[in-house]
DRENRO-21761 format. One record per atom (N, C-alpha, C, CB): x, y, z; residue in three letters; residue number from 1; atom name. Coordinates in steps of 0.02 Angstrom, whole numbers, plus 50000, padded with zeros to 5 digits. Glycine has a CB too. Example, Ala and Ser with C-alpha at 12.3 -4.5 7.8 and 13.67 -1.06 7.14 Angstrom:
REM residues 2
SITE      px      py      pz   res     n   atom
SITE   50660   49716   50390   ALA     1      N
SITE   50615   49775   50390   ALA     1     CA
SITE   50660   49835   50390   ALA     1      C
SITE   50565   49776   50452   ALA     1     CB
SITE   50642   49888   50354   SER     2      N
SITE   50684   49947   50357   SER     2     CA
SITE   50645   50002   50394   SER     2      C
SITE   50704   49970   50286   SER     2     CB
//
This chain:
REM residues 104
SITE      px      py      pz   res     n   atom
SITE   47593   53448   51486   MET     1      N
SITE   47628   53366   51500   MET     1     CA
SITE   47692   53410   51513   MET     1      C
SITE   47634   53291   51422   MET     1     CB
SITE   47709   53450   51602   SER     2      N
SITE   47770   53435   51640   SER     2     CA
SITE   47842   53412   51599   SER     2      C
SITE   47747   53379   51687   SER     2     CB
SITE   47904   53420   51557   ARG     3      N
SITE   47941   53392   51558   ARG     3     CA
SITE   47984   53358   51615   ARG     3      C
SITE   47956   53419   51528   ARG     3     CB
SITE   47968   53423   51683   GLY     4      N
SITE   48024   53403   51693   GLY     4     CA
SITE   48051   53472   51709   GLY     4      C
SITE   48052   53361   51638   GLY     4     CB
SITE   48130   53459   51781   PRO     5      N
SITE   48168   53522   51786   PRO     5     CA
SITE   48223   53533   51698   PRO     5      C
SITE   48225   53508   51871   PRO     5     CB
SITE   48218   53582   51701   ASP     6      N
SITE   48258   53584   51627   ASP     6     CA
SITE   48337   53603   51667   ASP     6      C
SITE   48221   53662   51557   ASP     6     CB
SITE   48402   53610   51603   ALA     7      N
SITE   48461   53589   51620   ALA     7     CA
SITE   48516   53633   51678   ALA     7      C
SITE   48486   53583   51555   ALA     7     CB
SITE   48438   53682   51667   GLY     8      N
SITE   48482   53707   51745   GLY     8     CA
SITE   48472   53691   51784   GLY     8      C
SITE   48487   53759   51774   GLY     8     CB
SITE   48436   53686   51790   THR     9      N
SITE   48409   53656   51875   THR     9     CA
SITE   48422   53609   51892   THR     9      C
SITE   48346   53647   51896   THR     9     CB
SITE   48442   53565   51843   LEU    10      N
SITE   48481   53515   51870   LEU    10     CA
SITE   48534   53483   51887   LEU    10      C
SITE   48473   53494   51859   LEU    10     CB
SITE   48585   53499   51854   LEU    11      N
SITE   48640   53575   51852   LEU    11     CA
SITE   48646   53582   51912   LEU    11      C
SITE   48614   53653   51821   LEU    11     CB
SITE   48600   53618   51936   GLU    12      N
SITE   48627   53648   52006   GLU    12     CA
SITE   48608   53612   52086   GLU    12      C
SITE   48595   53726   52006   GLU    12     CB
SITE   48550   53574   52051   ARG    13      N
SITE   48563   53528   52089   ARG    13     CA
SITE   48602   53456   52087   ARG    13      C
SITE   48516   53523   52102   ARG    13     CB
SITE   48625   53453   52048   ALA    14      N
SITE   48695   53397   52031   ALA    14     CA
SITE   48741   53449   52087   ALA    14      C
SITE   48735   53393   51918   ALA    14     CB
SITE   48754   53508   52086   LEU    15      N
SITE   48835   53515   52091   LEU    15     CA
SITE   48780   53513   52188   LEU    15      C
SITE   48903   53615   52040   LEU    15     CB
SITE   48745   53544   52188   LEU    16      N
SITE   48736   53571   52266   LEU    16     CA
SITE   48746   53475   52302   LEU    16      C
SITE   48627   53626   52284   LEU    16     CB
SITE   48693   53436   52282   ARG    17      N
SITE   48729   53349   52320   ARG    17     CA
SITE   48805   53333   52281   ARG    17      C
SITE   48662   53259   52293   ARG    17     CB
SITE   48869   53353   52227   HIS    18      N
SITE   48905   53342   52231   HIS    18     CA
SITE   48983   53399   52295   HIS    18      C
SITE   48895   53328   52166   HIS    18     CB
SITE   48950   53424   52289   ALA    19      N
SITE   48959   53459   52362   ALA    19     CA
SITE   48957   53456   52400   ALA    19      C
SITE   48947   53485   52382   ALA    19     CB
SITE   48890   53421   52444   ALA    20      N
SITE   48876   53397   52522   ALA    20     CA
SITE   48896   53323   52521   ALA    20      C
SITE   48789   53405   52550   ALA    20     CB
SITE   48925   53286   52467   VAL    21      N
SITE   48989   53210   52451   VAL    21     CA
SITE   49054   53224   52491   VAL    21      C
SITE   49022   53200   52352   VAL    21     CB
SITE   49041   53290   52474   GLY    22      N
SITE   49127   53316   52509   GLY    22     CA
SITE   49110   53336   52568   GLY    22      C
SITE   49173   53387   52472   GLY    22     CB
SITE   49068   53354   52586   GLN    23      N
SITE   49037   53402   52646   GLN    23     CA
SITE   49055   53452   52672   GLN    23      C
SITE   49030   53380   52694   GLN    23     CB
SITE   49024   53478   52574   ILE    24      N
SITE   49038   53523   52570   ILE    24     CA
SITE   49022   53566   52580   ILE    24      C
SITE   49048   53525   52547   ILE    24     CB
SITE   48956   53634   52597   ASP    25      N
SITE   48924   53675   52645   ASP    25     CA
SITE   48912   53749   52572   ASP    25      C
SITE   48989   53693   52733   ASP    25     CB
SITE   48885   53702   52518   LEU    26      N
SITE   48879   53751   52460   LEU    26     CA
SITE   48816   53812   52443   LEU    26      C
SITE   48878   53707   52405   LEU    26     CB
SITE   48811   53855   52457   SER    27      N
SITE   48781   53904   52427   SER    27     CA
SITE   48782   53926   52351   SER    27      C
SITE   48798   53946   52460   SER    27     CB
SITE   48735   53925   52295   ILE    28      N
SITE   48718   53980   52233   ILE    28     CA
SITE   48678   53999   52225   ILE    28      C
SITE   48723   53974   52181   ILE    28     CB
SITE   48753   54073   52213   VAL    29      N
SITE   48737   54131   52211   VAL    29     CA
SITE   48680   54197   52162   VAL    29      C
SITE   48791   54135   52209   VAL    29     CB
SITE   48738   54170   52097   SER    30      N
SITE   48649   54157   52006   SER    30     CA
SITE   48689   54125   51982   SER    30      C
SITE   48606   54235   51927   SER    30     CB
SITE   48644   54118   51945   ALA    31      N
SITE   48644   54057   51902   ALA    31     CA
SITE   48618   54078   51813   ALA    31      C
SITE   48586   53999   51944   ALA    31     CB
SITE   48606   54083   51782   GLY    32      N
SITE   48626   54104   51709   GLY    32     CA
SITE   48636   54063   51658   GLY    32      C
SITE   48679   54133   51707   GLY    32     CB
SITE   48589   54039   51588   TRP    33      N
SITE   48655   54002   51547   TRP    33     CA
SITE   48574   54047   51476   TRP    33      C
SITE   48684   53862   51562   TRP    33     CB
SITE   48627   54008   51434   THR    34      N
SITE   48577   54043   51340   THR    34     CA
SITE   48604   53991   51319   THR    34      C
SITE   48601   54133   51278   THR    34     CB
SITE   48564   53994   51253   ARG    35      N
SITE   48570   53924   51234   ARG    35     CA
SITE   48589   53935   51191   ARG    35      C
SITE   48526   53879   51230   ARG    35     CB
SITE   48652   53851   51190   TRP    36      N
SITE   48681   53868   51123   TRP    36     CA
SITE   48677   53808   51100   TRP    36      C
SITE   48751   53899   51118   TRP    36     CB
SITE   48748   53780   51006   ALA    37      N
SITE   48705   53754   50939   ALA    37     CA
SITE   48768   53756   50944   ALA    37      C
SITE   48647   53785   50881   ALA    37     CB
SITE   48793   53684   50884   SER    38      N
SITE   48835   53666   50856   SER    38     CA
SITE   48825   53653   50776   SER    38      C
SITE   48853   53621   50891   SER    38     CB
SITE   48853   53607   50725   ALA    39      N
SITE   48800   53592   50692   ALA    39     CA
SITE   48782   53518   50698   ALA    39      C
SITE   48811   53613   50626   ALA    39     CB
SITE   48812   53492   50772   THR    40      N
SITE   48794   53431   50784   THR    40     CA
SITE   48747   53421   50826   THR    40      C
SITE   48838   53399   50798   THR    40     CB
SITE   48768   53450   50866   PHE    41      N
SITE   48700   53458   50974   PHE    41     CA
SITE   48674   53533   50970   PHE    41      C
SITE   48769   53457   51095   PHE    41     CB
SITE   48657   53521   51003   VAL    42      N
SITE   48614   53557   51043   VAL    42     CA
SITE   48595   53567   51138   VAL    42      C
SITE   48564   53535   51011   VAL    42     CB
SITE   48618   53616   51160   GLY    43      N
SITE   48618   53628   51231   GLY    43     CA
SITE   48620   53712   51247   GLY    43      C
SITE   48685   53587   51264   GLY    43     CB
SITE   48654   53707   51318   ALA    44      N
SITE   48640   53795   51349   ALA    44     CA
SITE   48723   53776   51397   ALA    44      C
SITE   48530   53818   51423   ALA    44     CB
SITE   48748   53882   51392   ARG    45      N
SITE   48812   53862   51411   ARG    45     CA
SITE   48784   53920   51472   ARG    45      C
SITE   48891   53872   51351   ARG    45     CB
SITE   48825   53879   51511   HIS    46      N
SITE   48793   53901   51604   HIS    46     CA
SITE   48834   53936   51624   HIS    46      C
SITE   48785   53844   51669   HIS    46     CB
SITE   48806   53979   51678   ASP    47      N
SITE   48877   54053   51726   ASP    47     CA
SITE   48834   54025   51779   ASP    47      C
SITE   48878   54178   51710   ASP    47     CB
SITE   48872   54008   51839   LEU    48      N
SITE   48864   53994   51864   LEU    48     CA
SITE   48897   54028   51943   LEU    48      C
SITE   48865   53951   51834   LEU    48     CB
SITE   48885   54090   51989   LEU    49      N
SITE   48932   54107   52023   LEU    49     CA
SITE   48908   54058   52095   LEU    49      C
SITE   48939   54193   52025   LEU    49     CB
SITE   48948   54031   52131   LEU    50      N
SITE   48963   53972   52197   LEU    50     CA
SITE   48978   54025   52260   LEU    50      C
SITE   49047   53910   52180   LEU    50     CB
SITE   48974   53962   52346   THR    51      N
SITE   48993   54034   52352   THR    51     CA
SITE   48993   53997   52429   THR    51      C
SITE   48937   54111   52322   THR    51     CB
SITE   49011   53981   52461   ALA    52      N
SITE   49079   53918   52502   ALA    52     CA
SITE   49111   53964   52560   ALA    52      C
SITE   49166   53889   52433   ALA    52     CB
SITE   49121   53921   52622   SER    53      N
SITE   49162   53938   52684   SER    53     CA
SITE   49243   53899   52663   SER    53      C
SITE   49118   53899   52766   SER    53     CB
SITE   49308   53939   52673   PRO    54      N
SITE   49358   53929   52617   PRO    54     CA
SITE   49355   53880   52688   PRO    54      C
SITE   49428   53991   52575   PRO    54     CB
SITE   49409   53813   52635   SER    55      N
SITE   49431   53752   52702   SER    55     CA
SITE   49477   53722   52623   SER    55      C
SITE   49340   53678   52757   SER    55     CB
SITE   49527   53674   52661   PRO    56      N
SITE   49541   53625   52623   PRO    56     CA
SITE   49512   53571   52557   PRO    56      C
SITE   49551   53603   52662   PRO    56     CB
SITE   49422   53541   52623   ALA    57      N
SITE   49393   53511   52556   ALA    57     CA
SITE   49344   53573   52508   ALA    57      C
SITE   49338   53435   52581   ALA    57     CB
SITE   49357   53626   52538   LEU    58      N
SITE   49337   53671   52455   LEU    58     CA
SITE   49393   53651   52389   LEU    58      C
SITE   49350   53777   52468   LEU    58     CB
SITE   49448   53672   52432   ASP    59      N
SITE   49537   53683   52396   ASP    59     CA
SITE   49513   53619   52374   ASP    59      C
SITE   49629   53693   52451   ASP    59     CB
SITE   49484   53573   52358   ASN    60      N
SITE   49529   53504   52318   ASN    60     CA
SITE   49455   53480   52276   ASN    60      C
SITE   49572   53421   52390   ASN    60     CB
SITE   49407   53534   52348   TRP    61      N
SITE   49326   53490   52277   TRP    61     CA
SITE   49333   53544   52213   TRP    61      C
SITE   49198   53503   52319   TRP    61     CB
SITE   49373   53615   52233   ILE    62      N
SITE   49360   53648   52144   ILE    62     CA
SITE   49418   53638   52106   ILE    62      C
SITE   49347   53737   52134   ILE    62     CB
SITE   49505   53599   52114   ALA    63      N
SITE   49531   53575   52082   ALA    63     CA
SITE   49504   53522   52050   ALA    63      C
SITE   49571   53571   52105   ALA    63     CB
SITE   49445   53482   52084   ASP    64      N
SITE   49429   53400   52030   ASP    64     CA
SITE   49371   53465   52013   ASP    64      C
SITE   49394   53284   52076   ASP    64     CB
SITE   49326   53489   52026   LEU    65      N
SITE   49266   53501   51971   LEU    65     CA
SITE   49274   53485   51940   LEU    65      C
SITE   49242   53544   51946   LEU    65     CB
SITE   49310   53508   51871   PRO    66      N
SITE   49336   53510   51796   PRO    66     CA
SITE   49344   53443   51772   PRO    66      C
SITE   49405   53547   51786   PRO    66     CB
SITE   49328   53390   51825   GLU    67      N
SITE   49325   53309   51800   GLU    67     CA
SITE   49237   53277   51819   GLU    67      C
SITE   49399   53254   51858   GLU    67     CB
SITE   49239   53294   51872   ALA    68      N
SITE   49159   53282   51889   ALA    68     CA
SITE   49152   53234   51852   ALA    68      C
SITE   49102   53338   51874   ALA    68     CB
SITE   49103   53220   51871   ASP    69      N
SITE   49058   53158   51816   ASP    69     CA
SITE   48977   53190   51870   ASP    69      C
SITE   49095   53025   51830   ASP    69     CB
SITE   48944   53197   51821   PHE    70      N
SITE   48873   53242   51832   PHE    70     CA
SITE   48838   53202   51793   PHE    70      C
SITE   48867   53327   51809   PHE    70     CB
SITE   48759   53188   51804   THR    71      N
SITE   48705   53150   51776   THR    71     CA
SITE   48647   53186   51801   THR    71      C
SITE   48706   53074   51795   THR    71     CB
SITE   48598   53214   51732   LEU    72      N
SITE   48577   53263   51743   LEU    72     CA
SITE   48531   53214   51676   LEU    72      C
SITE   48622   53341   51747   LEU    72     CB
SITE   48472   53192   51694   ARG    73      N
SITE   48444   53180   51636   ARG    73     CA
SITE   48420   53221   51588   ARG    73      C
SITE   48406   53151   51645   ARG    73     CB
SITE   48414   53145   51541   ARG    74      N
SITE   48394   53191   51455   ARG    74     CA
SITE   48457   53247   51437   ARG    74      C
SITE   48303   53255   51464   ARG    74     CB
SITE   48521   53267   51473   HIS    75      N
SITE   48562   53305   51460   HIS    75     CA
SITE   48666   53284   51494   HIS    75      C
SITE   48518   53369   51492   HIS    75     CB
SITE   48690   53277   51447   LEU    76      N
SITE   48754   53296   51466   LEU    76     CA
SITE   48806   53337   51490   LEU    76      C
SITE   48766   53291   51445   LEU    76     CB
SITE   48858   53348   51566   VAL    77      N
SITE   48907   53416   51543   VAL    77     CA
SITE   48954   53371   51500   VAL    77      C
SITE   48954   53466   51617   VAL    77     CB
SITE   48958   53440   51451   ALA    78      N
SITE   48999   53425   51400   ALA    78     CA
SITE   49097   53480   51437   ALA    78      C
SITE   48943   53463   51309   ALA    78     CB
SITE   49063   53498   51470   GLU    79      N
SITE   49153   53544   51503   GLU    79     CA
SITE   49098   53583   51563   GLU    79      C
SITE   49217   53633   51421   GLU    79     CB
SITE   49155   53581   51602   LEU    80      N
SITE   49152   53637   51637   LEU    80     CA
SITE   49220   53657   51689   LEU    80      C
SITE   49088   53628   51673   LEU    80     CB
SITE   49224   53717   51671   THR    81      N
SITE   49268   53776   51681   THR    81     CA
SITE   49275   53827   51735   THR    81      C
SITE   49258   53808   51637   THR    81     CB
SITE   49317   53805   51785   VAL    82      N
SITE   49341   53875   51859   VAL    82     CA
SITE   49366   53894   51813   VAL    82      C
SITE   49395   53871   51942   VAL    82     CB
SITE   49338   53983   51812   GLU    83      N
SITE   49332   54037   51768   GLU    83     CA
SITE   49371   54076   51824   GLU    83      C
SITE   49252   54063   51740   GLU    83     CB
SITE   49377   54106   51904   SER    84      N
SITE   49350   54133   51974   SER    84     CA
SITE   49336   54109   52007   SER    84      C
SITE   49313   54163   51985   SER    84     CB
SITE   49421   54114   52057   ARG    85      N
SITE   49414   54086   52131   ARG    85     CA
SITE   49434   54161   52194   ARG    85      C
SITE   49486   54007   52138   ARG    85     CB
SITE   49370   54194   52201   THR    86      N
SITE   49411   54221   52246   THR    86     CA
SITE   49388   54241   52327   THR    86      C
SITE   49430   54277   52211   THR    86     CB
SITE   49442   54245   52349   ARG    87      N
SITE   49417   54254   52424   ARG    87     CA
SITE   49408   54312   52473   ARG    87      C
SITE   49454   54221   52456   ARG    87     CB
SITE   49337   54305   52487   VAL    88      N
SITE   49301   54384   52527   VAL    88     CA
SITE   49303   54364   52561   VAL    88      C
SITE   49237   54425   52525   VAL    88     CB
SITE   49349   54416   52664   ASP    89      N
SITE   49308   54386   52697   ASP    89     CA
SITE   49319   54313   52706   ASP    89      C
SITE   49254   54400   52672   ASP    89     CB
SITE   49267   54327   52734   ASP    90      N
SITE   49245   54258   52785   ASP    90     CA
SITE   49214   54180   52713   ASP    90      C
SITE   49144   54297   52859   ASP    90     CB
SITE   49234   54167   52635   ARG    91      N
SITE   49181   54133   52609   ARG    91     CA
SITE   49229   54135   52508   ARG    91      C
SITE   49084   54189   52630   ARG    91     CB
SITE   49195   54088   52484   VAL    92      N
SITE   49258   54092   52416   VAL    92     CA
SITE   49190   54094   52386   VAL    92      C
SITE   49331   54016   52388   VAL    92     CB
SITE   49213   54138   52329   ASP    93      N
SITE   49156   54123   52251   ASP    93     CA
SITE   49190   54104   52189   ASP    93      C
SITE   49112   54198   52221   ASP    93     CB
SITE   49149   54061   52180   VAL    94      N
SITE   49184   54033   52133   VAL    94     CA
SITE   49133   54063   52078   VAL    94      C
SITE   49198   53952   52141   VAL    94     CB
SITE   49178   54056   52024   ARG    95      N
SITE   49120   54066   51970   ARG    95     CA
SITE   49132   54001   51908   ARG    95      C
SITE   49129   54157   51931   ARG    95     CB
SITE   49089   53961   51890   ILE    96      N
SITE   49089   53924   51839   ILE    96     CA
SITE   49053   53922   51781   ILE    96      C
SITE   49084   53883   51856   ILE    96     CB
SITE   49074   53897   51739   GLY    97      N
SITE   49037   53883   51636   GLY    97     CA
SITE   49058   53829   51640   GLY    97      C
SITE   49069   53928   51549   GLY    97     CB
SITE   48998   53819   51644   VAL    98      N
SITE   48955   53733   51582   VAL    98     CA
SITE   48930   53731   51526   VAL    98      C
SITE   48889   53695   51601   VAL    98     CB
SITE   48975   53677   51505   LEU    99      N
SITE   48903   53677   51442   LEU    99     CA
SITE   48882   53640   51446   LEU    99      C
SITE   48900   53679   51374   LEU    99     CB
SITE   48805   53604   51456   THR   100      N
SITE   48767   53558   51464   THR   100     CA
SITE   48735   53550   51400   THR   100      C
SITE   48728   53568   51517   THR   100     CB
SITE   48716   53489   51352   VAL   101      N
SITE   48706   53472   51294   VAL   101     CA
SITE   48653   53411   51296   VAL   101      C
SITE   48771   53458   51264   VAL   101     CB
SITE   48588   53396   51234   GLU   102      N
SITE   48547   53384   51239   GLU   102     CA
SITE   48572   53316   51237   GLU   102      C
SITE   48507   53414   51207   GLU   102     CB
SITE   48555   53240   51256   ASP   103      N
SITE   48553   53184   51253   ASP   103     CA
SITE   48495   53133   51238   ASP   103      C
SITE   48575   53178   51295   ASP   103     CB
SITE   48472   53165   51192   ARG   104      N
SITE   48401   53122   51157   ARG   104     CA
SITE   48385   53054   51164   ARG   104      C
SITE   48402   53122   51084   ARG   104     CB
//
């Protein structure tokens, strides 16, 4: 019996939906995660590299990203940080770090 997509897949889908609402054509170049746990929570640390065409809408989206609300089934986004932002020719590469925790 399948439990459905994992937190990484759910996070990627949520980021793409969120960008689409802002009319940003976002691509996920790479995504990875490692298990994470504290004394009271279990989850994962995600590292994603995103790319999009430069625009004022993208600048605003990136600035607002750490405060954005994402709905992930059985998981919560506990923290999201923009690690780096680099302009390369006609695109902007954005590396983000996200901590998700299981919500049971």
